[in-house]
N, C-alpha and C positions, 0 to 999 in steps of 0.2 A: 907747663900748660900755657898755651898761647890763647889770645883773646878769641881766636877763631876755631879752637878745638871743640868739637861737639862733646857735651858732657857724657854721652853714651860711649864715646871712644876712649874715655879716661879709665884706667884700671882702678877699681874700688880700693879704698884704704880703710883699715880698722884704726880708728883714732883712740888710743888707750890713755886715759887720764887717771893717775893715781899718785898720791904723794909718797907712797911706799916704794922705794927703789927695788926691793926684793920682788914685790908683786909685778912691777913693770917688767923686770927681767924675766921672771918665770912665765908670765902670760905672753909676753912678746916672743919668747922662745917657742912656746907651744904653738902659737898662731903662725909664726914665721916658718916653722918646720913643715907646715902643710901648704906652703906656697903663698900664703896671704901677705899682702903688703901691710905693714904695721908701722905707725908713727906714735911714739910715746911722749907724754907730757907730764911734768911733775905737779902742775896746777891748772885750774880752769883758766886763769889769766894767761898762762903760757899758750894754751890752745887758742884763745881768742886773738892772740898776736899773730897766729898763723892764718893761712887761707883755707884751713881744713873744712870749716863749716860750709864752704862754697863748692866742695868737691864731692864726688860720689863716694859712698861708703857707709860706715856706721860708727857710732860712738860707744865705747866701752868705758863706763864712767863710775868712779868711786863716789859714794854718796857724801861721806864726811871727809872734808879736807880743810886745811887751814885756809883762811881767806874765803873765797867764793866756794860755796858747797856745790855738789853735783846738782841738787835740786834748783839752786839759784841759776846755775849755768843753763839748765834745761829751760827755765822760764825766760832767760835772756835770749836764747836762740829762737824760741817760739815767738817772742815779741818782735824779733827782727825778721821773722818770716822764713827762717831756715828749718829744713825738714829732715835732717839726718835721723834715722832710727837710733834710739838710745837704749842700751842695755845697762842697767845699774848694777854695780857690785857693792856689797857692804859686809862688814863683819859685825855690824851693829843693827841688823835688820829688825824692824818691828812692823806690826800690821799697819799702824797709821802712816808710817813713812812709805811703805810699799803701796798703800792705797793712794796716797798723794801722787807718787811717781806715775802710777798706772793711769789714774784719772787725768793726769796732765799729758798723757799720750805716750808714755814710755813703751818701748817694744817688749821689754821684759825686766825682771828684777831677780837677781841671783845672789844668794848669801854665800859669803866666804866661810870656810873653804868649800870650793865647788869641784865637781868632777870635770876634768879637762875635756872629755868628750861631750859632756853636756854643754859646756860653755861654747865649744867649737860648733856644735850643731846649731845653737841659738844665734851665734855670730853669722853663720852661713845663711840662715833664714832671714836675718835682718838685712844682709847684703842683697839677697834676692828681692826682698820687698822694696829696697831702695832702687834697684835696677828696674823693677816694674813701674814704680812711680816716675822715674826719669823717662821711661819710654812713653808713659801716659802723658807726661808734661810736654814731651816733644810732639806728640800727636795733637795736643791742645794748641800749641804754638802754631803748628802747621795749619790747623783749621782756622785759627784767628787770622793768619796771613791770607788765606784764601778768601775769607769773608771780607777782608779789607779791600779786595778787588772790586766788590760790587758797588754799583752806583746807588744813590738813595732810592731811585725807583725800583731797581732790582731787589733791594732789601725789602721794600714794601710787598713786592710780589712773593718773595721768599717767605715772609711771615704768613701770608695768606695760604700759600701752598702747604706750608708746614701745619697750618691749622685745618687742612683738609678741604679747603674751599675749591669749588670747580672753577675752571678758567672763566666761564661766563659770569660767575658771581664776582670774581676778582675784577673783571673788566667793568662791571657795573659800579662796584665800590670805588674804583680808582678813576672812573670816567674816561676810560680808554677803550680802544677796539679789542675784540677778541684776538685778532691776529697779532696785535702789539703785545698782548699778554703772553701769547705763545712764543714770541720772539724773546721777550724778557725771561721767560721760564727756561728757554733753551740756553740763554747766556748764563743764567744762574747755575744750571747744571754743569756747564762747561767750566766756569770760573771756580766752582767748588769741587771740580773733578769728580762729580757724582754720576754714576752710570744708571742709577735707579732712584726711586723715591726713598727706598730703605737706606741707601747710601747717604742721601741728603739728611734724613732724620738722624743717622748716626753722627754725622758731622755736627749737627745742631746740638745733639746731646753732649758732645765733647765741649762745645762752647758754653753750654749751660753750667758745666762744672766750674768755669772760671767767672761766670756771671756776665759773659760777653753779650 
């Protein structure tokens, strides 16, 4: 992966983390046989040494492992702002542990032994969710880049247009002429690549997701 490769152009990977070699082999074989890219790790620490958490895909993670547990890895990734969907696997599942994992944002929680087709279905759903989020993030980044093109005055006009104010009201509030408001409004539409007011509102809604 180069620094300039768009994330959406990178094939997704299932990152499999389990201290049991037999589980890594069996699950890796199952997923690999369906054409999925799989990378296996014997510990959470080994995974953190890789660049996996920066790449598209999902995490298939054992809960109880020597050293850093799966739940601890989940928390560390979240604290660092990484958003890979996580499917937990455990042979020691209990309700409190499952509740903790799900409340912390896990995609799913599967007890061993599990049906291969069930696991495969959940992995594919997790990969689809990650792909949707990557597309959404790309749209947010694009919207933010467009917004950055606006001058301070154009931003003031944009805020008032988005609030539903008429041009003459905007002109009065900003102390500028009606024709100047119309010029600014036209430039705002051009810079944000919006063909209509609804396009403009959709762009702003994307920016609201990031707090821009």
